[in-house]
C-alpha positions in Angstrom: 6.7 -9.2 -10.9 3.4 -7.8 -12.1 3.4 -7.1 -15.8 1.1 -4.2 -16.9 0.1 -3.1 -20.4 1.6 0.1 -21.8 -1.7 1.9 -21.2 -1.8 0.7 -17.5 1.7 1.9 -16.9 1.0 5.3 -18.5 -2.2 5.6 -16.4 -0.2 4.9 -13.2 2.5 7.4 -14.1 0.0 10.0 -15.2 -1.8 9.6 -11.9 1.2 11.2 -10.2 0.8 14.4 -12.1 -2.3 15.7 -10.2 -0.4 18.2 -8.1 1.1 19.8 -11.2 -1.9 19.4 -13.5 -2.3 23.2 -14.1 1.3 23.6 -15.2 1.0 20.6 -17.5 -2.1 22.1 -19.1 -0.2 25.4 -19.6 2.6 23.5 -21.3 0.2 21.7 -23.6 -1.5 25.0 -24.5 1.8 26.6 -25.4 2.9 23.5 -27.3 -0.3 23.5 -29.3 -0.1 27.1 -30.3 3.6 26.9 -31.0 3.2 23.8 -33.3 0.3 25.3 -35.1 2.3 28.4 -35.7 5.2 26.3 -37.1 2.7 24.5 -39.4 1.1 27.7 -40.6 4.4 29.2 -41.5 4.4 26.7 -44.5 0.7 27.2 -45.0 1.2 31.0 -45.2 3.9 30.3 -47.8 1.2 28.4 -49.8 -1.1 31.4 -49.5 1.6 33.7 -50.6 2.1 31.5 -53.7 -1.6 31.6 -54.5 -1.5 35.4 -54.2 1.5 35.7 -56.6 -0.3 33.4 -59.0 -3.4 35.7 -58.8 -5.7 32.9 -57.6 -8.8 33.7 -55.6 -8.7 33.3 -51.9 -5.1 34.5 -51.5 -4.0 36.9 -48.7 -2.2 40.2 -49.1 1.5 39.8 -49.1 1.9 42.4 -46.4 -0.4 40.4 -44.1 1.5 37.2 -45.0 4.9 38.6 -44.2 3.7 40.2 -41.0 2.2 36.9 -39.8 5.3 35.0 -40.8 7.5 37.3 -38.7 5.1 37.1 -35.7 4.7 33.3 -36.0 8.5 32.8 -36.3 9.3 34.8 -33.2 6.4 33.4 -31.1 7.2 29.8 -32.2 10.6 30.1 -30.6 9.4 31.7 -27.4 6.5 29.2 -27.0 8.8 26.2 -27.7 11.2 27.3 -25.0 8.4 28.0 -22.5 6.8 24.6 -23.3 10.1 22.7 -22.8 10.9 24.6 -19.7 7.5 23.8 -18.2 7.7 20.2 -19.1 11.2 19.8 -17.6 10.1 21.6 -14.4 7.2 19.2 -14.1 9.5 16.2 -14.8 12.2 17.1 -12.3 9.6 17.9 -9.6 7.9 14.6 -10.2 11.1 12.6 -10.3 12.0 14.1 -6.9 8.6 13.1 -5.6 8.9 9.6 -7.1 12.3 9.1 -5.4 10.8 10.2 -2.1 8.0 7.6 -2.6 10.5 4.9 -3.6 12.7 5.4 -0.5 9.5 5.5 1.6 8.5 2.2 0.1 11.9 0.7 0.7 11.8 1.8 4.4 8.3 0.1 4.6 9.6 -3.1 2.9 12.8 -3.4 4.9 14.3 -5.5 6.2 12.5 -8.7 5.4 11.5 -8.0 1.8 15.1 -6.9 1.0 16.8 -9.7 2.7 19.0 -11.4 0.1 17.3 -9.4 -2.8 19.0 -8.5 -6.0 20.8 -5.4 -4.9 22.1 -4.4 -8.4 18.6 -4.6 -9.8 17.3 -2.5 -7.0 20.0 0.1 -7.6 19.0 0.1 -11.3 15.4 0.8 -10.3 16.4 3.6 -8.0 18.7 5.3 -10.4 18.4 4.6 -14.2 14.7 3.5 -14.2 13.6 6.6 -12.3 15.8 8.8 -14.6 14.2 7.3 -17.7 10.8 8.5 -16.4 12.0 12.0 -17.2 11.5 11.1 -20.9 7.9 10.2 -20.1 7.1 13.3 -18.1 9.1 15.8 -20.2 8.7 14.4 -23.7 5.7 12.1 -23.8 2.6 13.3 -22.0 2.7 16.8 -23.4 3.5 15.7 -27.0 0.6 13.2 -26.9 -1.9 15.9 -25.9 -0.3 18.4 -28.4 -0.5 15.8 -31.2 -4.2 15.1 -30.6 -5.2 18.7 -30.4 -3.2 19.9 -33.4 -4.3 17.0 -35.5 -7.9 17.7 -34.8 -7.4 21.4 -35.5 -5.6 20.7 -38.9 -8.3 18.1 -39.8 -10.9 20.8 -39.3 -8.8 23.4 -41.2 -8.3 21.1 -44.2 -12.0 19.9 -44.0 -13.1 23.5 -44.5 -12.1 23.1 -48.1 -13.8 19.7 -48.4 -14.9 17.3 -45.7 -13.4 14.4 -47.5 -10.0 16.1 -47.5 -10.3 16.7 -43.7 -11.2 13.0 -43.1 -8.3 11.9 -45.3 -5.9 14.0 -43.2 -7.4 12.7 -40.0 -6.9 9.1 -41.1 -3.2 9.7 -41.8 -2.7 11.5 -38.5 -4.1 8.5 -36.7 -1.9 6.1 -38.6 1.3 8.0 -37.9 0.5 9.2 -34.4 -1.3 6.1 -33.1 -1.1 3.2 -35.5 2.7 3.0 -36.0 3.5 3.7 -32.3 1.1 1.1 -31.1 2.3 -1.6 -33.4 6.0 -0.6 -32.8 5.3 -0.5 -29.0 3.7 -3.9 -29.0 6.6 -5.4 -31.0 9.2 -3.8 -28.7 7.5 -3.9 -25.3 9.0 -7.3 -24.4 12.4 -6.2 -25.6 12.2 -3.0 -23.5 11.4 -5.1 -20.3 14.1 -7.6 -21.2 16.6 -4.7 -21.6 15.8 -3.2 -18.2 16.0 -6.6 -16.5 19.3 -7.5 -18.1 20.7 -4.0 -17.3 19.8 -4.6 -13.6 21.5 -8.0 -13.8 24.6 -6.4 -15.2 24.6 -3.9 -12.3 24.5 -6.9 -9.8 27.4 -8.6 -11.6 29.5 -5.4 -11.5 28.8 -4.9 -7.8 29.7 -8.6 -7.1 33.0 -8.1 -8.9 33.8 -4.9 -7.1 33.1 -6.2 -3.7 34.8 -9.5 -4.3 37.9 -8.0 -6.0 40.3 -9.4 -3.4 38.9 -12.9 -3.7 39.0 -12.7 -7.5 42.7 -11.7 -7.4 43.6 -14.2 -4.7 42.0 -17.2 -6.5 42.8 -16.0 -10.0 39.2 -16.0 -11.0 39.6 -13.0 -13.3 38.9 -14.8 -16.6 35.8 -16.5 -15.2 34.4 -13.2 -13.8 35.2 -11.4 -17.0 33.3 -14.0 -19.0 30.4 -13.5 -16.6 30.4 -9.7 -17.3 30.9 -10.3 -21.0 27.9 -12.6 -21.1 25.7 -9.9 -19.6 27.1 -7.2 -21.9 26.8 -9.4 -25.0 23.2 -10.3 -24.1 22.4 -6.6 -23.4 24.0 -5.6 -26.8 21.9 -8.1 -28.7 18.7 -6.7 -27.2 19.9 -3.2 -27.8 20.6 -4.0 -31.5 17.1 -5.4 -31.9 15.7 -2.2 -30.4 17.8 -0.1 -32.7 16.7 -2.2 -35.7 13.1 -1.6 -34.7 13.8 2.1 -34.4 15.2 2.2 -37.9 12.3 0.3 -39.4 9.9 2.6 -37.6 11.6 5.8 -39.0 11.4 4.4 -42.5 7.8 3.4 -42.2 6.9 6.8 -40.7 8.6 8.7 -43.5 7.0 6.5 -46.1 3.5 7.0 -44.7 4.0 10.8 -44.5 5.1 10.9 -48.2 2.1 8.7 -49.0 -0.2 11.1 -47.1 1.1 14.1 -49.1 0.7 12.2 -52.4 -2.8 11.0 -51.4 -3.8 14.5 -50.5 -2.5 15.9 -53.8 -4.2 13.1 -55.8 -7.6 13.4 -54.0 -7.7 17.2 -54.0 -6.7 17.3 -57.7 -9.5 14.9 -58.5 -11.9 17.2 -56.6 -10.4 20.1 -58.5 -11.1 18.4 -61.9 -14.6 17.8 -60.7 -15.0 21.4 -59.9 -15.6 20.8 -56.2 -12.6 22.8 -54.9 -10.3 25.5 -56.3 -6.7 25.1 -57.3 -5.5 27.1 -54.3 -7.3 24.6 -52.1 -5.2 21.8 -53.8 -2.0 23.7 -53.1 -2.9 24.8 -49.5 -4.3 21.4 -48.4 -1.2 19.5 -49.8 1.2 21.9 -48.1 -0.8 21.8 -44.9 -0.8 18.0 -45.0 2.9 17.7 -45.4 3.8 20.5 -43.0 1.6 19.3 -40.1 3.1 15.9 -39.3 5.6 17.3 -36.7 3.6 16.5 -33.6 2.3 13.1 -34.7 5.7 12.0 -36.2 7.2 12.9 -32.8 4.8 10.4 -31.2 5.9 7.8 -33.7 9.5 8.3 -32.8 8.7 8.3 -29.1 7.5 4.7 -29.3 11.2 3.6 -29.5 12.3 5.1 -26.3 8.8 4.5 -24.8 9.3 0.7 -24.7 12.2 1.1 -22.2 10.5 4.0 -20.4 7.3 2.0 -19.8 9.3 -1.0 -18.8 11.1 1.2 -16.2 7.8 2.7 -15.2 6.4 -0.8 -14.6 9.3 -1.7 -12.4 9.0 1.5 -10.4 5.2 1.0 -10.0 5.8 -2.6 -8.9 8.2 -1.4 -6.2 5.8 1.3 -5.0 2.9 -1.2 -4.9 4.8 -4.0 -3.3 3.4 -5.1 0.1 5.7 -5.6 3.0 6.1 -9.0 4.5 5.3 -7.5 7.9 3.1 -4.4 8.4 4.4 -2.1 11.2 2.1 -1.9 14.3 1.6 1.9 14.9 -1.2 1.8 17.5 0.0 -1.0 19.7 1.2 -1.2 23.3 4.6 -0.2 24.5 7.3 -2.9 24.7 7.0 -4.8 27.9 9.7 -6.0 30.3 9.6 -9.5 31.6 10.0 -13.0 30.1 10.5 -13.2 26.3 8.9 -16.4 25.0 8.8 -18.3 21.8 5.6 -20.4 22.0 5.2 -23.4 19.6 6.8 -21.5 16.6 6.2 -22.7 13.1 8.0 -20.8 10.3 8.9 -21.4 6.6 10.9 -19.1 4.4 9.6 -18.4 0.9 12.6 -18.2 -1.4 12.9 -15.8 -4.4 12.7 -18.7 -6.8 9.3 -19.8 -5.5 10.6 -22.6 -3.3 10.2 -22.9 0.4 12.5 -23.8 3.3 11.1 -25.0 6.6 12.9 -23.7 9.6 10.8 -24.1 12.8 8.2 -26.7 13.8 6.6 -26.4 17.3 9.7 -24.6 18.7 9.4 -23.2 22.2 11.8 -21.4 24.5 11.8 -18.8 27.4 14.3 -16.0 28.0 14.2 -14.5 31.5 15.7 -11.1 32.7 19.2 -10.9 34.3 20.5 -13.8 32.2 22.6 -14.5 29.2 21.3 -17.1 26.8 23.5 -18.9 24.4 21.8 -20.2 21.2 24.1 -22.8 19.7 23.8 -24.7 16.5 25.2 -25.4 13.1 24.7 -23.0 10.1 21.2 -23.0 8.7 19.5 -24.4 11.8 17.5 -21.2 12.4 19.5 -19.3 15.1 19.5 -16.0 13.2 15.9 -16.5 12.0 14.8 -16.8 15.7 16.2 -13.3 16.4 14.6 -11.9 13.2 11.2 -13.3 14.3 11.7 -11.7 17.8 12.6 -8.4 16.0 9.4 -8.9 14.0 11.2 -8.7 10.7 9.0 -11.7 9.7 5.6 -13.0 10.8 5.4 -16.5 12.3 3.4 -19.1 10.4 2.2 -20.5 13.7 2.7 -20.0 17.4 3.7 -16.6 18.9 6.5 -14.4 20.2 5.6 -12.6 23.5 7.3 -9.9 25.6 6.2 -9.9 29.2 3.1 -11.8 28.1 2.2 -9.4 25.2 2.1 -10.8 21.7 4.8 -9.1 19.5 2.1 -8.4 16.9 0.3 -6.2 19.5 3.3 -4.1 20.4 4.2 -0.9 18.7 6.9 -1.9 16.2 9.0 1.2 16.6 8.8 0.9 20.4 9.7 -2.8 20.2 12.9 -2.1 18.2 13.9 0.8 20.5 13.6 -1.8 23.3 16.3 -4.0 21.7 19.9 -3.6 20.7 20.5 -5.9 17.7 24.0 -6.8 16.5 23.8 -8.5 13.1 26.4 -10.8 11.5 27.5 -8.1 9.1 28.1 -4.6 10.6 27.3 -1.8 8.1 29.6 1.2 8.4 28.8 4.5 6.8 31.3 6.7 5.1 31.7 9.0 8.1 33.8 9.3 11.2 34.2 6.4 13.6 32.5 8.4 16.3 29.4 9.1 14.1 29.3 5.5 13.1 29.0 4.4 16.8 26.6 7.3 17.5 24.1 5.7 14.9 22.8 4.0 18.1 22.4 7.2 20.0 22.7 10.4 18.0 23.0 12.8 21.0 25.6 10.7 22.8 28.6 12.5 24.3 32.2 11.7 23.4 32.6 10.2 26.9 29.6 7.9 26.3 31.0 6.8 23.0 34.4 6.0 24.5 32.8 4.0 27.3 30.8 1.9 24.8 34.0 1.4 22.7 35.9 0.2 25.8 33.3 -2.4 26.5 33.6 -3.5 22.9 37.4 -3.7 23.1 37.8 -1.2 20.3 38.8 1.9 22.2 42.5 1.3 22.2 42.6 0.6 18.5 40.6 3.9 17.7 43.0 5.9 19.9 45.9 4.5 18.0 44.7 6.1 14.8 46.1 9.5 13.8 42.7 11.2 14.1 41.2 8.9 16.7 37.4 9.0 16.9 37.4 11.6 14.1 39.0 9.2 11.7 36.8 9.1 8.6 36.0 5.6 7.3 36.1 4.6 3.6 33.0 3.4 1.7 31.4 0.4 3.5 34.2 0.6 6.1 36.6 -1.3 3.9 39.6 0.4 5.6 38.8 -1.7 8.7 39.2 -5.4 9.3 36.1 -7.7 9.7 36.8 -7.9 13.5 37.2 -4.1 13.8 33.8 -3.6 12.0 32.2 -6.2 14.3 33.5 -4.4 17.4 32.1 -1.1 16.2 28.8 -2.9 15.8 29.0 -4.2 19.4 29.9 -0.7 20.6 26.7 0.6 19.1 24.8 -2.0 21.1 26.4 -1.0 24.3 25.8 2.7 23.6 22.1 2.0 22.8 21.8 0.6 26.3 18.6 -1.3 25.9 17.0 -3.9 28.3 17.3 -6.6 25.6 20.4 -7.4 23.6 20.5 -9.7 20.6 23.9 -10.7 19.3 24.2 -12.7 16.1 27.6 -14.3 15.7 29.1 -11.0 17.2 32.7 -12.4 17.7 33.1 -14.6 14.6 35.9 -12.4 13.2 37.4 -11.4 16.6 40.5 -12.9 18.2 40.2 -14.7 21.5 41.7 -11.9 23.6 39.3 -9.2 22.4 36.4 -11.8 22.5 37.1 -12.4 26.2 37.0 -8.6 26.9 33.7 -8.3 25.1 32.2 -11.4 26.8 33.3 -10.0 30.2 31.6 -6.7 29.4 28.4 -8.6 28.5 28.6 -10.5 31.8 28.9 -7.2 33.6 26.0 -5.6 31.7 23.6 -8.5 32.1 21.9 -7.2 35.3 18.5 -5.9 34.3 18.9 -7.2 30.8 18.1 -10.2 28.7 21.0 -11.1 26.4 20.6 -13.6 23.6 24.0 -14.7 22.1 23.9 -16.6 18.9 27.0 -18.5 17.9 28.2 -21.8 16.3 31.3 -21.7 18.5 31.0 -23.6 21.8 33.8 -21.5 23.3 31.6 -18.4 23.0 28.9 -20.2 25.0 31.1 -20.3 28.2 29.6 -16.9 29.3 26.0 -18.1 28.9 23.8 -18.9 31.9 21.7 -21.2 29.7 22.5 -22.7 26.4 19.8 -23.7 23.9 21.1 -26.1 21.3 19.3 -26.0 17.9 19.5 -28.7 15.2 
């Protein structure tokens, strides 16, 4: 995973603001005016005190009270408008980021997601993107507001004496930039560690939920609980360290602000004794100094949440910038009928831990129309990988896959996959009706077409036996069905898709012999005008094949 500095992450996230830049500028303007009004409420109080004391340079009390009333009302209105604008921008951008993330996932699938850390991916899609709301609603605008208001207050104080203005500016930089940068540097690794461990916890929870039956059956509850506790304890330790950093940051910030007020008072009093400034300047500059740290102290506090936010932003940017294993061909030829050939294939998997696993070396085979080919072999010999290479989920390291003499890399990828019905080992079922789950293969299919496909897959009678038949709504992930029933729905999809090429990867591994024979008979009936590749480790399934290719 690429690791970016905080500045690089912020630059990447800020780059997404361009479409809403005008609204962001308006929010910054309202925030600046509102914060300056809040600061000058205290400054006006100082002016009122100088007026009551009869010092020169004081304002009329009527003017002061009028300005206080106006500033108080406008401060509330501007604060609301600024926050409303920032949240509007944030939620618009989060919607756009989600759209980009899902577009990236569609581009990366299926090869890049094959066997990936699903819990970590869910964490990126959900909580990581949600955390970016903090950045867009509560970080960008406050940074701009802090810079502008600090410059304005430095100039205001500097009108009494340049040295006082420079002193104020130094303390603004320390509180608004120095403390956040140091705190961010100390906590950046912890923020990234927290987000990574949070994703790991998600994965562990998903594992336990999906494997609940096995956990109960084999009495593995204690072991799995210890696994979860290990993640939560580790997460809590990191969180405690982050909270400790946050407490230290608050103490340091408050101490520096008090030091700034004391320094301003001491320096301005010294200038007063030298006759350089008046006493009202001492009072106004000290009050202005202490009352103007709101925007910069907010930046200092932001650095605590910002460590996690930037870690989340880095993970999201990594996903958006990740390159697919295989780029789709969009301007290629249409899928061609004819012989499908694997010519001198070489292929090696790159594992997530950096290791490699060699699968094919100079492998060749031909698959002609009107025939069923059985691909037989033990687990891990490359049977499923061969189908994935033919689907162009992966690129070959050497050799070629051809359809009717055309290299698969020169065929339009979408057209290629429309040309093939592919039944995988695990059939995914949506939380929808059985009919709609079968119609995934052909959205405009009629009920009659769906029933015909289900009969070929030996699932029609089972569906009809259900109280709501084809309108039966399945539970999440199809858990209300057995493994064999899910497989048969997957096979029904393949029959409904009615493509010239059918790939079946262990399609009957969970199906009893009676229903398997019905399905195999349907395949035999359907083979005219088609090429059917049937992967299995069971020799009995190979009885239907015209040709059997054994793989080692």
